[in-house]
N, CA, C and O of each residue as an XYZ file, in Angstrom:
892
protein
N     -32.039    -39.297    -19.049
C     -30.920    -40.235    -19.001
C     -29.927    -39.890    -20.107
O     -30.333    -39.629    -21.239
N     -28.642    -39.885    -19.797
C     -27.636    -39.539    -20.781
C     -27.407    -40.649    -21.781
O     -27.757    -41.804    -21.542
N     -26.805    -40.279    -22.921
C     -26.550    -41.257    -23.992
C     -25.652    -42.381    -23.499
O     -25.858    -43.554    -23.811
N     -24.618    -41.978    -22.694
C     -23.675    -42.993    -22.187
C     -24.396    -44.037    -21.337
O     -24.121    -45.232    -21.443
N     -25.329    -43.571    -20.485
C     -26.049    -44.485    -19.604
C     -27.001    -45.382    -20.405
O     -27.165    -46.557    -20.075
N     -27.623    -44.841    -21.444
C     -28.507    -45.648    -22.313
C     -27.729    -46.776    -22.959
O     -28.184    -47.918    -23.007
N     -26.536    -46.434    -23.459
C     -25.680    -47.454    -24.091
C     -25.293    -48.526    -23.079
O     -25.320    -49.719    -23.385
N     -24.929    -48.086    -21.853
C     -24.545    -49.038    -20.795
C     -25.696    -49.993    -20.466
O     -25.490    -51.194    -20.289
N     -26.905    -49.441    -20.386
C     -28.074    -50.280    -20.075
C     -28.335    -51.288    -21.178
O     -28.681    -52.433    -20.888
N     -28.179    -50.894    -22.437
C     -28.388    -51.822    -23.539
C     -27.370    -52.949    -23.513
O     -27.697    -54.105    -23.781
N     -26.111    -52.594    -23.183
C     -25.064    -53.612    -23.067
C     -25.377    -54.561    -21.910
O     -25.252    -55.779    -22.039
N     -25.790    -53.977    -20.769
C     -26.160    -54.801    -19.616
C     -27.312    -55.745    -19.971
O     -27.276    -56.927    -19.628
N     -28.338    -55.221    -20.662
C     -29.498    -56.044    -21.058
C     -29.078    -57.208    -21.929
O     -29.600    -58.317    -21.812
N     -28.121    -56.935    -22.808
C     -27.629    -57.990    -23.695
C     -26.941    -59.096    -22.909
O     -27.177    -60.277    -23.161
N     -26.082    -58.714    -21.945
C     -25.391    -59.713    -21.115
C     -26.383    -60.497    -20.256
O     -26.289    -61.717    -20.129
N     -27.338    -59.769    -19.668
C     -28.341    -60.439    -18.827
C     -29.136    -61.451    -19.647
O     -29.412    -62.558    -19.186
N     -29.497    -61.062    -20.857
C     -30.266    -61.954    -21.733
C     -29.491    -63.213    -22.070
O     -30.048    -64.310    -22.121
N     -28.168    -63.035    -22.306
C     -27.314    -64.181    -22.648
C     -27.123    -65.093    -21.443
O     -27.169    -66.316    -21.575
N     -26.908    -64.501    -20.263
C     -26.578    -65.277    -19.075
C     -27.802    -65.866    -18.355
O     -27.662    -66.719    -17.479
N     -28.976    -65.410    -18.728
C     -30.172    -65.879    -17.996
C     -31.196    -66.517    -18.922
O     -32.399    -66.316    -18.758
N     -30.714    -67.295    -19.906
C     -31.617    -67.920    -20.866
C     -32.585    -68.909    -20.199
O     -33.743    -68.999    -20.606
N     -32.125    -69.650    -19.183
C     -32.939    -70.677    -18.548
C     -33.709    -70.151    -17.339
O     -34.364    -70.937    -16.655
N     -33.653    -68.850    -17.052
C     -34.333    -68.279    -15.896
C     -35.559    -67.483    -16.333
O     -35.741    -67.164    -17.508
N     -36.394    -67.176    -15.337
C     -37.627    -66.447    -15.595
C     -37.273    -65.026    -16.043
O     -36.686    -64.272    -15.266
N     -37.614    -64.646    -17.268
C     -37.232    -63.318    -17.780
C     -37.879    -62.168    -17.013
O     -37.295    -61.092    -16.881
N     -39.120    -62.411    -16.495
C     -39.799    -61.351    -15.731
C     -39.067    -61.096    -14.432
O     -38.848    -59.946    -14.050
N     -38.683    -62.177    -13.743
C     -37.964    -62.033    -12.471
C     -36.606    -61.370    -12.683
O     -36.167    -60.522    -11.906
N     -35.968    -61.788    -13.757
C     -34.654    -61.205    -14.066
C     -34.795    -59.709    -14.349
O     -33.996    -58.891    -13.893
N     -35.834    -59.378    -15.113
C     -36.051    -57.964    -15.447
C     -36.308    -57.123    -14.188
O     -35.825    -55.997    -14.068
N     -37.082    -57.699    -13.250
C     -37.368    -56.997    -11.987
C     -36.096    -56.786    -11.168
O     -35.885    -55.722    -10.586
N     -35.244    -57.830    -11.136
C     -33.980    -57.720    -10.395
C     -33.082    -56.627    -10.993
O     -32.452    -55.842    -10.285
N     -33.059    -56.618    -12.335
C     -32.237    -55.610    -13.009
C     -32.752    -54.196    -12.708
O     -31.975    -53.285    -12.424
N     -34.086    -54.036    -12.776
C     -34.677    -52.739    -12.483
C     -34.408    -52.310    -11.046
O     -34.116    -51.147    -10.769
N     -34.514    -53.298    -10.122
C     -34.258    -53.002     -8.708
C     -32.788    -52.582     -8.505
O     -32.480    -51.638     -7.776
N     -31.917    -53.315     -9.172
C     -30.479    -53.004     -9.063
C     -30.195    -51.591     -9.589
O     -29.456    -50.816     -8.982
N     -30.813    -51.285    -10.744
C     -30.585    -49.967    -11.336
C     -31.177    -48.842    -10.479
O     -30.605    -47.758    -10.369
N     -32.328    -49.128     -9.881
C     -32.948    -48.126     -9.006
C     -32.065    -47.852     -7.795
O     -31.908    -46.705     -7.377
N     -31.486    -48.922     -7.230
C     -30.585    -48.754     -6.082
C     -29.352    -47.934     -6.465
O     -28.928    -47.034     -5.740
N     -28.786    -48.278     -7.640
C     -27.609    -47.535     -8.105
C     -27.948    -46.060     -8.326
O     -27.157    -45.181     -7.987
N     -29.128    -45.793     -8.895
C     -29.555    -44.421     -9.145
C     -29.736    -43.656     -7.851
O     -29.362    -42.488     -7.746
N     -30.322    -44.336     -6.853
C     -30.536    -43.688     -5.556
C     -29.203    -43.396     -4.861
O     -29.032    -42.356     -4.224
N     -28.264    -44.339     -4.999
C     -26.933    -44.132     -4.403
C     -26.239    -42.928     -5.053
O     -25.640    -42.094     -4.374
N     -26.338    -42.862     -6.408
C     -25.724    -41.725     -7.114
C     -26.385    -40.413     -6.705
O     -25.713    -39.396     -6.530
N     -27.691    -40.446     -6.557
C     -28.428    -39.249     -6.149
C     -28.010    -38.796     -4.758
O     -27.810    -37.607     -4.508
N     -27.879    -39.781     -3.844
C     -27.478    -39.456     -2.475
C     -26.052    -38.900     -2.424
O     -25.757    -37.956     -1.690
N     -25.179    -39.513     -3.225
C     -23.796    -39.022     -3.284
C     -23.743    -37.589     -3.823
O     -22.987    -36.752     -3.329
N     -24.568    -37.325     -4.854
C     -24.609    -35.981     -5.416
C     -25.100    -34.969     -4.385
O     -24.561    -33.867     -4.277
N     -26.132    -35.355     -3.625
C     -26.643    -34.464     -2.584
C     -25.575    -34.172     -1.532
O     -25.420    -33.036     -1.081
N     -24.838    -35.226     -1.147
C     -23.779    -35.054     -0.146
C     -22.653    -34.179     -0.683
O     -22.128    -33.317      0.022
N     -22.287    -34.414     -1.953
C     -21.232    -33.592     -2.564
C     -21.661    -32.133     -2.674
O     -20.886    -31.215     -2.405
N     -22.935    -31.940     -3.083
C     -23.457    -30.567     -3.187
C     -23.459    -29.895     -1.825
O     -23.146    -28.712     -1.698
N     -23.820    -30.677     -0.801
C     -23.858    -30.132      0.565
C     -22.461    -29.747      1.031
O     -22.267    -28.687      1.626
N     -21.469    -30.634      0.749
C     -20.082    -30.328      1.131
C     -19.563    -29.101      0.381
O     -18.881    -28.253      0.956
N     -19.898    -29.019     -0.914
C     -19.455    -27.877     -1.714
C     -20.060    -26.579     -1.198
O     -19.381    -25.557     -1.104
N     -21.350    -26.635     -0.863
C     -22.021    -25.450     -0.340
C     -21.408    -25.021      0.988
O     -21.253    -23.828      1.248
N     -21.060    -25.993      1.827
C     -20.446    -25.692      3.116
C     -19.056    -25.080      2.928
O     -18.678    -24.132      3.615
N     -18.309    -25.647      1.979
C     -16.976    -25.093      1.688
C     -17.079    -23.663      1.166
O     -16.291    -22.797      1.546
N     -18.064    -23.421      0.287
C     -18.259    -22.053     -0.227
C     -18.645    -21.100      0.896
O     -18.200    -19.953      0.932
N     -19.481    -21.588      1.814
C     -19.894    -20.755      2.945
C     -18.697    -20.408      3.824
O     -18.540    -19.265      4.253
N     -17.849    -21.416      4.089
C     -16.662    -21.194      4.930
C     -15.694    -20.225      4.243
O     -15.138    -19.332      4.883
N     -15.501    -20.414      2.927
C     -14.602    -19.533      2.180
C     -15.125    -18.093      2.150
O     -14.364    -17.137      2.297
N     -16.449    -17.961      1.957
C     -17.053    -16.624      1.956
C     -16.902    -15.970      3.320
O     -16.650    -14.770      3.426
N     -17.061    -16.784      4.371
C     -16.915    -16.277      5.741
C     -15.479    -15.826      5.985
O     -15.251    -14.797      6.620
N     -14.510    -16.593      5.484
C     -13.104    -16.231      5.635
C     -12.798    -14.934      4.893
O     -12.091    -14.066      5.404
N     -13.344    -14.813      3.668
C     -13.109    -13.590      2.884
C     -13.706    -12.375      3.587
O     -13.098    -11.305      3.618
N     -14.903    -12.549      4.153
C     -15.541    -11.448      4.881
C     -14.701    -11.035      6.091
O     -14.554     -9.847      6.379
N     -14.156    -12.027      6.793
C     -13.324    -11.730      7.962
C     -12.024    -11.047      7.546
O     -11.568    -10.103      8.191
N     -11.433    -11.543      6.449
C     -10.205    -10.923      5.942
C     -10.458     -9.478      5.505
O      -9.644     -8.591      5.762
N     -11.604     -9.252      4.837
C     -11.960     -7.895      4.424
C     -12.176     -7.000      5.638
O     -11.774     -5.836      5.647
N     -12.814     -7.557      6.658
C     -13.067     -6.781      7.877
C     -11.755     -6.404      8.552
O     -11.567     -5.262      8.969
N     -10.845     -7.381      8.656
C      -9.544     -7.113      9.266
C      -8.754     -6.106      8.450
O      -8.065     -5.251      9.006
N      -8.857     -6.211      7.087
C      -8.153     -5.264      6.222
C      -8.684     -3.851      6.412
O      -7.915     -2.891      6.468
N     -10.021     -3.729      6.511
C     -10.612     -2.405      6.710
C     -10.206     -1.810      8.056
O      -9.942     -0.612      8.165
N     -10.161     -2.669      9.085
C      -9.735     -2.208     10.405
C      -8.284     -1.730     10.352
O      -7.940     -0.680     10.894
N      -7.427     -2.535      9.675
C      -6.011     -2.184      9.561
C      -5.832     -0.886      8.787
O      -5.033     -0.032      9.173
N      -6.577     -0.737      7.693
C      -6.489      0.485      6.895
C      -6.952      1.701      7.692
O      -6.359      2.775      7.593
N      -8.006      1.532      8.478
C      -8.508      2.636      9.290
C      -7.494      3.024     10.363
O      -7.283      4.206     10.634
N      -6.864      2.007     10.974
C      -5.834      2.279     11.986
C      -4.648      3.007     11.367
O      -4.134      3.970     11.935
N      -4.214      2.536     10.187
C      -3.086      3.173      9.504
C      -3.430      4.604      9.103
O      -2.593      5.502      9.189
N      -4.681      4.807      8.662
C      -5.124      6.146      8.274
C      -5.088      7.098      9.464
O      -4.601      8.223      9.351
N      -5.605      6.642     10.607
C      -5.615      7.486     11.800
C      -4.192      7.750     12.294
O      -3.862      8.854     12.728
N      -3.353      6.702     12.216
C      -1.957      6.862     12.629
C      -1.249      7.874     11.730
O      -0.481      8.712     12.204
N      -1.520      7.782     10.415
C      -0.908      8.712      9.467
C      -1.397     10.134      9.723
O      -0.596     11.069      9.724
N      -2.695     10.309      9.939
C      -3.250     11.640     10.195
C      -2.654     12.249     11.458
O      -2.355     13.442     11.506
N      -2.485     11.407     12.486
C      -1.892     11.893     13.730
C      -0.445     12.324     13.516
O      -0.017     13.368     14.010
N       0.309     11.502     12.769
C       1.715     11.824     12.507
C       1.837     13.105     11.693
O       2.649     13.974     12.009
N       1.025     13.219     10.642
C       1.064     14.410      9.792
C       0.740     15.662     10.599
O       1.402     16.690     10.452
N      -0.284     15.574     11.454
C      -0.670     16.738     12.262
C       0.406     17.104     13.275
O       0.529     18.272     13.643
N       1.193     16.122     13.737
C       2.282     16.402     14.673
C       3.500     17.012     13.985
O       4.279     17.736     14.604
N       3.652     16.709     12.697
C       4.829     17.192     11.964
C       4.560     18.524     11.266
O       5.329     19.473     11.414
N       3.465     18.590     10.503
C       3.204     19.752      9.657
C       2.302     20.770     10.341
O       1.362     20.407     11.049
N       2.589     22.015     10.128
C       1.824     23.088     10.755
C       0.350     23.059     10.330
O      -0.540     23.293     11.148
N       0.102     22.771      9.059
C      -1.274     22.743      8.557
C      -1.850     21.330      8.525
O      -2.897     21.107      7.917
N      -1.192     20.387      9.161
C      -1.699     19.023      9.186
C      -1.837     18.457      7.782
O      -0.962     18.642      6.937
N      -2.947     17.767      7.543
C      -3.154     17.127      6.242
C      -3.741     18.075      5.201
O      -3.933     17.679      4.052
N      -4.027     19.313      5.581
C      -4.523     20.279      4.600
C      -3.422     20.593      3.589
O      -2.282     20.853      3.973
N      -3.755     20.571      2.318
C      -2.807     20.863      1.229
C      -1.623     19.893      1.211
O      -0.548     20.236      0.719
N      -1.814     18.700      1.740
C      -0.752     17.694      1.729
C      -0.520     17.240      0.286
O      -1.451     16.808     -0.393
N       0.727     17.342     -0.176
C       1.024     16.927     -1.552
C       1.209     15.412     -1.616
O       1.446     14.745     -0.609
N       1.091     14.900     -2.837
C       1.320     13.454     -3.045
C       2.734     13.080     -2.626
O       2.957     12.023     -2.035
N       3.679     13.947     -2.934
C       5.069     13.699     -2.544
C       5.193     13.557     -1.031
O       5.813     12.614     -0.539
N       4.606     14.490     -0.300
C       4.688     14.468      1.162
C       4.022     13.221      1.736
O       4.553     12.585      2.646
N       2.855     12.879      1.194
C       2.139     11.682      1.667
C       2.993     10.426      1.481
O       3.098      9.598      2.386
N       3.597     10.293      0.306
C       4.428      9.109      0.029
C       5.654      9.056      0.934
O       6.052      7.978      1.374
N       6.254     10.211      1.214
C       7.419     10.234      2.103
C       7.027      9.856      3.533
O       7.779      9.163      4.218
N       5.871     10.300      3.979
C       5.388      9.907      5.306
C       5.220      8.393      5.385
O       5.578      7.774      6.387
N       4.674      7.803      4.323
C       4.443      6.354      4.312
C       5.761      5.580      4.291
O       5.918      4.581      4.994
N       6.712      6.057      3.470
C       7.977      5.333      3.302
C       8.896      5.476      4.511
O       9.610      4.536      4.860
N       8.883      6.644      5.153
C       9.859      6.936      6.203
C       9.167      7.394      7.492
O       9.529      8.413      8.080
N       8.181      6.630      7.907
C       7.372      6.985      9.075
C       8.229      7.156     10.330
O       8.017      8.084     11.110
N       9.197      6.260     10.521
C      10.015      6.326     11.733
C      10.842      7.604     11.792
O      11.059      8.160     12.868
N      11.303      8.068     10.630
C      12.068      9.315     10.608
C      11.228     10.479     11.136
O      11.699     11.271     11.952
N       9.999     10.576     10.674
C       9.147     11.699     11.070
C       8.723     11.588     12.541
O       8.531     12.598     13.217
N       8.582     10.358     13.020
C       8.321     10.178     14.451
C       9.517     10.686     15.255
O       9.347     11.387     16.253
N      10.731     10.328     14.814
C      11.951     10.782     15.494
C      12.111     12.294     15.375
O      12.605     12.946     16.295
N      11.694     12.842     14.245
C      11.770     14.295     14.047
C      10.966     15.018     15.125
O      11.433     15.998     15.707
N       9.768     14.532     15.384
C       8.903     15.142     16.404
C       9.477     14.932     17.797
O       9.500     15.855     18.612
N       9.938     13.720     18.065
C      10.378     13.370     19.420
C      11.740     13.957     19.789
O      11.985     14.272     20.954
N      12.633     14.105     18.796
C      14.012     14.446     19.125
C      14.514     15.777     18.553
O      15.530     16.296     19.015
N      13.828     16.329     17.571
C      14.392     17.493     16.882
C      13.546     18.754     17.050
O      14.052     19.790     17.483
N      12.280     18.669     16.712
C      11.438     19.868     16.737
C      11.286     20.409     18.156
O      11.095     19.660     19.114
N      11.377     21.718     18.256
C      11.216     22.377     19.548
C       9.732     22.508     19.892
O       8.881     22.305     19.026
N       9.411     22.844     21.142
C       8.001     23.081     21.494
C       7.395     24.152     20.586
O       8.011     25.191     20.348
N       6.217     23.903     20.094
C       5.491     24.809     19.197
C       6.145     24.963     17.831
O       5.783     25.855     17.064
N       7.101     24.103     17.526
C       7.723     24.149     16.200
C       7.095     23.074     15.314
O       6.948     21.921     15.719
N       6.731     23.476     14.102
C       6.144     22.547     13.130
C       6.814     22.740     11.780
O       7.209     23.851     11.424
N       6.938     21.664     11.041
C       7.472     21.758      9.683
C       6.415     22.376      8.770
O       5.216     22.195      8.980
N       6.873     23.102      7.758
C       5.967     23.700      6.778
C       5.888     22.827      5.522
O       4.855     22.776      4.854
N       6.969     22.158      5.218
C       7.037     21.174      4.139
C       8.412     20.519      4.239
O       9.121     20.733      5.222
N       8.799     19.732      3.250
C      10.118     19.082      3.281
C      10.400     18.475      1.915
O       9.496     18.308      1.097
N      11.661     18.148      1.683
C      12.050     17.418      0.473
C      13.334     16.652      0.758
O      14.218     17.148      1.455
N      13.432     15.448      0.219
C      14.648     14.655      0.369
C      15.605     15.050     -0.743
O      15.212     15.132     -1.907
N      16.870     15.298     -0.384
C      17.824     15.807     -1.363
C      19.245     15.492     -0.907
O      19.468     14.714      0.020
N      20.202     16.128     -1.596
C      21.614     15.966     -1.246
C      22.200     17.343     -0.952
O      22.070     18.269     -1.752
N      22.840     17.463      0.195
C      23.457     18.716      0.627
C      24.936     18.675      0.248
O      25.693     17.835      0.735
N      25.333     19.603     -0.634
C      26.746     19.686     -1.021
C      27.480     20.490      0.043
O      27.683     21.696     -0.099
N      27.864     19.815      1.090
C      28.515     20.499      2.221
C      29.865     21.074      1.815
O      30.263     22.138      2.289
N      30.565     20.368      0.937
C      31.836     20.863      0.393
C      32.044     20.182     -0.952
O      31.231     19.358     -1.370
N      33.116     20.524     -1.617
C      33.389     19.927     -2.928
C      33.664     18.425     -2.826
O      33.558     17.698     -3.813
N      34.015     17.971     -1.624
C      34.347     16.556     -1.442
C      33.344     15.817     -0.552
O      33.469     14.609     -0.350
N      32.354     16.533     -0.022
C      31.425     15.885      0.906
C      29.981     16.227      0.544
O      29.583     17.392      0.545
N      29.215     15.199      0.238
C      27.794     15.351     -0.066
C      27.003     14.455      0.893
O      27.369     13.306      1.141
N      25.929     15.003      1.413
C      25.160     14.285      2.431
C      23.692     14.226      2.016
O      23.099     15.249      1.673
N      23.115     13.046      2.048
C      21.702     12.885      1.707
C      20.842     13.028      2.958
O      21.164     12.486      4.016
N      19.746     13.763      2.820
C      18.850     13.946      3.953
C      17.655     14.797      3.580
O      17.390     15.035      2.402
N      16.936     15.252      4.590
C      15.741     16.072      4.376
C      16.036     17.547      4.623
O      16.622     17.923      5.638
N      15.609     18.374      3.662
C      15.626     19.822      3.850
C      14.229     20.219      4.321
O      13.244     19.994      3.618
N      14.146     20.813      5.522
C      12.847     21.049      6.154
C      12.737     22.488      6.645
O      13.339     22.837      7.660
N      11.987     23.318      5.951
C      11.674     24.635      6.526
C      10.573     24.485      7.579
O       9.548     23.854      7.319
N      10.781     25.056      8.753
C       9.769     25.013      9.805
C       9.258     26.430     10.051
O       9.670     27.369      9.369
N       8.377     26.580     11.010
C       7.883     27.920     11.335
C       8.896     28.725     12.140
O       8.636     29.880     12.476
N      10.070     28.124     12.459
C      11.094     28.830     13.230
C      12.446     28.921     12.522
O      13.193     29.877     12.734
N      12.760     27.944     11.691
C      14.096     27.866     11.097
C      14.070     26.896      9.930
O      13.020     26.356      9.582
N      15.259     26.674      9.315
C      15.403     25.669      8.260
C      16.337     24.582      8.775
O      17.399     24.871      9.325
N      15.933     23.340      8.592
C      16.728     22.208      9.062
C      17.176     21.364      7.875
O      16.461     21.226      6.882
N      18.365     20.809      8.001
C      18.780     19.740      7.103
C      19.301     18.622      7.986
O      20.204     18.836      8.794
N      18.736     17.424      7.837
C      19.182     16.317      8.674
C      19.022     14.991      7.951
O      18.120     14.807      7.134
N      19.916     14.083      8.272
C      19.883     12.755      7.671
C      18.772     11.924      8.319
O      18.260     12.271      9.383
N      18.411     10.815      7.654
C      17.316      9.983      8.156
C      17.613      9.399      9.532
O      16.709      9.215     10.347
N      18.905      9.107      9.787
C      19.264      8.525     11.091
C      19.575      9.590     12.143
O      19.958      9.265     13.267
N      19.410     10.860     11.775
C      19.631     12.005     12.673
C      21.078     12.135     13.147
O      21.351     12.832     14.125
N      22.005     11.469     12.458
C      23.419     11.558     12.856
C      24.064     12.865     12.399
O      25.113     13.263     12.906
N      23.424     13.524     11.437
C      23.959     14.803     10.964
C      22.799     15.787     10.863
O      21.739     15.457     10.331
N      23.011     17.013     11.387
C      21.971     18.028     11.299
C      22.599     19.412     11.233
O      23.519     19.731     11.985
N      22.084     20.226     10.318
C      22.440     21.649     10.244
C      21.184     22.482     10.457
O      20.094     22.104     10.027
N      21.349     23.627     11.128
C      20.232     24.536     11.375
C      20.567     25.884     10.757
O      21.684     26.380     10.897
N      19.596     26.471     10.073
C      19.805     27.749      9.394
C      18.726     28.742      9.823
O      17.551     28.389      9.921
N      19.136     29.994     10.079
C      18.207     31.043     10.522
C      17.613     31.740      9.305
O      18.331     32.060      8.358
N      16.311     31.973      9.329
C      15.667     32.701      8.228
C      16.263     34.099      8.073
O      16.389     34.596      6.954
N      16.632     34.740      9.192
C      17.153     36.104      9.151
C      18.443     36.209      8.348
O      18.757     37.272      7.811
N      19.191     35.111      8.263
C      20.477     35.136      7.572
C      20.342     34.795      6.090
O      21.273     35.018      5.315
N      19.198     34.259      5.694
C      18.988     33.882      4.293
C      18.708     35.131      3.457
O      17.776     35.885      3.735
N      19.537     35.335      2.426
C      19.416     36.519      1.568
C      18.573     36.226      0.336
O      17.754     37.051     -0.069
N      18.769     35.056     -0.260
C      18.039     34.741     -1.492
C      17.975     33.223     -1.696
O      18.769     32.469     -1.134
N      17.008     32.799     -2.515
C      16.846     31.382     -2.852
C      16.617     31.275     -4.354
O      15.754     31.958     -4.905
N      17.377     30.430     -5.002
C      17.205     30.177     -6.438
C      17.164     28.677     -6.678
O      17.799     27.912     -5.952
N      16.424     28.254     -7.688
C      16.472     26.847     -8.070
C      17.118     26.701     -9.427
O      17.088     27.615    -10.252
N      17.705     25.533     -9.648
C      18.456     25.314    -10.883
C      18.251     23.879    -11.357
O      17.857     23.003    -10.586
N      18.524     23.658    -12.634
C      18.433     22.321    -13.204
C      19.753     21.609    -12.984
O      20.826     22.174    -13.198
N      19.659     20.364    -12.553
C      20.868     19.601    -12.220
C      20.757     18.231    -12.872
O      20.308     17.272    -12.244
N      21.167     18.140    -14.135
C      21.039     16.880    -14.853
C      19.709     16.806    -15.582
O      18.977     17.792    -15.672
N      19.405     15.608    -16.109
C      18.227     15.431    -16.968
C      16.923     15.578    -16.190
O      16.017     16.280    -16.638
N      16.814     14.921    -15.020
C      15.552     14.942    -14.272
C      15.693     15.546    -12.879
O      14.718     15.602    -12.129
N      16.876     15.992    -12.529
C      17.109     16.492    -11.175
C      17.017     18.016    -11.135
O      17.254     18.707    -12.126
N      16.662     18.505     -9.950
C      16.622     19.944     -9.703
C      17.369     20.225     -8.407
O      17.687     19.313     -7.645
N      17.644     21.506     -8.172
C      18.343     21.857     -6.948
C      17.994     23.251     -6.477
O      17.408     24.044     -7.215
N      18.365     23.544     -5.227
C      18.145     24.860     -4.636
C      19.487     25.449     -4.206
O      20.320     24.772     -3.603
N      19.673     26.736     -4.536
C      20.822     27.473     -4.009
C      20.294     28.506     -3.025
O      19.407     29.298     -3.345
N      20.850     28.482     -1.839
C      20.427     29.419     -0.792
C      21.624     30.283     -0.421
O      22.655     29.777      0.021
N      21.478     31.576     -0.602
C      22.524     32.496     -0.188
C      22.339     32.745      1.299
O      21.408     33.431      1.721
N      23.241     32.174      2.081
C      23.129     32.233      3.544
C      24.252     33.117      4.074
O      25.349     32.640      4.363
N      23.967     34.405      4.196
C      25.031     35.353      4.537
C      26.054     35.355      3.430
O      25.708     35.596      2.274
N      27.299     35.095      3.751
C      28.351     35.035      2.747
C      28.508     33.635      2.165
O      29.248     33.441      1.201
N      27.828     32.683      2.735
C      27.920     31.288      2.261
C      26.854     31.007      1.210
O      25.767     31.585      1.236
N      27.181     30.114      0.291
C      26.191     29.652     -0.680
C      25.929     28.172     -0.414
O      26.819     27.334     -0.559
N      24.721     27.873     -0.033
C      24.331     26.490      0.270
C      23.679     25.874     -0.966
O      22.804     26.484     -1.581
N      24.106     24.667     -1.325
C      23.518     23.985     -2.477
C      22.895     22.664     -2.040
O      23.519     21.849     -1.361
N      21.654     22.485     -2.450
C      20.922     21.246     -2.199
C      20.410     20.746     -3.551
O      19.609     21.421     -4.198
N      20.866     19.576     -3.976
C      20.460     19.076     -5.288
C      19.893     17.660     -5.178
O      19.541     17.193     -4.095
N      19.814     16.992     -6.330
C      19.181     15.665     -6.445
C      17.744     15.697     -5.926
O      17.313     14.821     -5.177
N      17.022     16.726     -6.345
C      15.590     16.830     -6.060
C      14.843     16.395     -7.315
O      14.985     17.017     -8.367
N      14.057     15.344     -7.214
C      13.431     14.763     -8.397
C      11.977     15.175     -8.586
O      11.368     14.840     -9.602
N      11.422     15.888     -7.636
C      10.051     16.380     -7.764
C      10.105     17.902     -7.879
O      10.336     18.603     -6.893
N       9.889     18.400     -9.089
C      10.061     19.828     -9.342
C       9.062     20.675     -8.560
O       9.430     21.715     -8.012
N       7.810     20.245     -8.502
C       6.788     21.029     -7.795
C       7.094     21.106     -6.303
O       6.922     22.153     -5.679
N       7.547     19.989     -5.740
C       7.883     19.983     -4.316
C       9.092     20.872     -4.046
O       9.147     21.575     -3.036
N      10.056     20.832     -4.958
C      11.231     21.697     -4.819
C      10.810     23.176     -4.816
O      11.292     23.963     -4.002
N       9.906     23.539     -5.736
C       9.440     24.930     -5.789
C       8.695     25.310     -4.515
O       8.833     26.426     -4.014
N       7.908     24.380     -4.000
C       7.177     24.654     -2.759
C       8.144     24.935     -1.617
O       7.963     25.892     -0.864
N       9.175     24.097     -1.491
C      10.182     24.283     -0.438
C      10.905     25.615     -0.631
O      11.064     26.386      0.315
N      11.345     25.878     -1.873
C      12.082     27.110     -2.149
C      11.256     28.353     -1.874
O      11.755     29.315     -1.291
N       9.997     28.339     -2.289
C       9.127     29.502     -2.073
C       8.863     29.757     -0.593
O       8.843     30.905     -0.150
N       8.665     28.701      0.159
C       8.416     28.855      1.594
C       9.641     29.450      2.286
O       9.521     30.358      3.108
N      10.825     28.926      1.945
C      12.056     29.453      2.561
C      12.246     30.915      2.186
O      12.588     31.737      3.036
N      12.028     31.240      0.922
C      12.197     32.626      0.456
C      11.204     33.554      1.139
O      11.576     34.635      1.595
N       9.953     33.142      1.210
C       8.910     33.986      1.828
C       9.166     34.199      3.313
O       9.013     35.307      3.826
N       9.562     33.115      4.007
C       9.827     33.232      5.441
C      11.034     34.119      5.706
O      11.030     34.915      6.644
N      12.066     33.983      4.882
C      13.277     34.813      5.075
C      12.974     36.282      4.793
O      13.493     37.170      5.470
N      12.136     36.533      3.794
C      11.767     37.917      3.458
C      10.957     38.536      4.595
O      11.172     39.689      4.969
N      10.027     37.758      5.136
C       9.189     38.234      6.243
C      10.017     38.529      7.479
O       9.799     39.542      8.144
N      10.961     37.659      7.792
C      11.802     37.861      8.962
C      12.738     39.049      8.800
O      13.119     39.692      9.778
N      13.106     39.336      7.544
C      14.056     40.434      7.302
C      13.410     41.783      7.439
O      14.095     42.777      7.678
N      12.058     41.842      7.289
C      11.364     43.133      7.372
C      11.317     43.638      8.813
O      10.772     44.710      9.074
């Protein structure tokens, strides 16, 4: 019995003693004990009911969490399979050697890559890699889009596919990269007599990968 309850009982005993001076003390004591036993049983029953409700609520909450986790795992698995399918449709080597940059771009711009497959790539044509950048078409016109070397050619196209340029590997003479500002990089492609500049590339390793692939493919085609 807690200290608070002991104090309450002593106070109750004092009041009962004062109010029942002319009554049988044994009978009064029995009534008090009976009353206290009933109150104790009621409190016990209420506690059992509360514990039962709490346990049921915990069970329901645990069941909901399990269902949410199951749905999340299903969704993640579906997204994973969808991503793997998209990557394999776009890239020649599928998910093999997929860079973090490429993975993030697939996630951010999934619809673009779906449109790339459906509307741009020719039969048996696959991208080798890609990078988002800015094409300096002229001194007054700069266009943001993806530079994409494929197994057949080099493409530059905007996300909405409203602008696209195609470049032949056979015409590419050389590829150089350069620093463009504090964190930006760029590629210069000597395309016949034209010099193509693509800048605002923020991932240096990805830029080198794109540049090396274009250079290697152009060298191979020239032989």
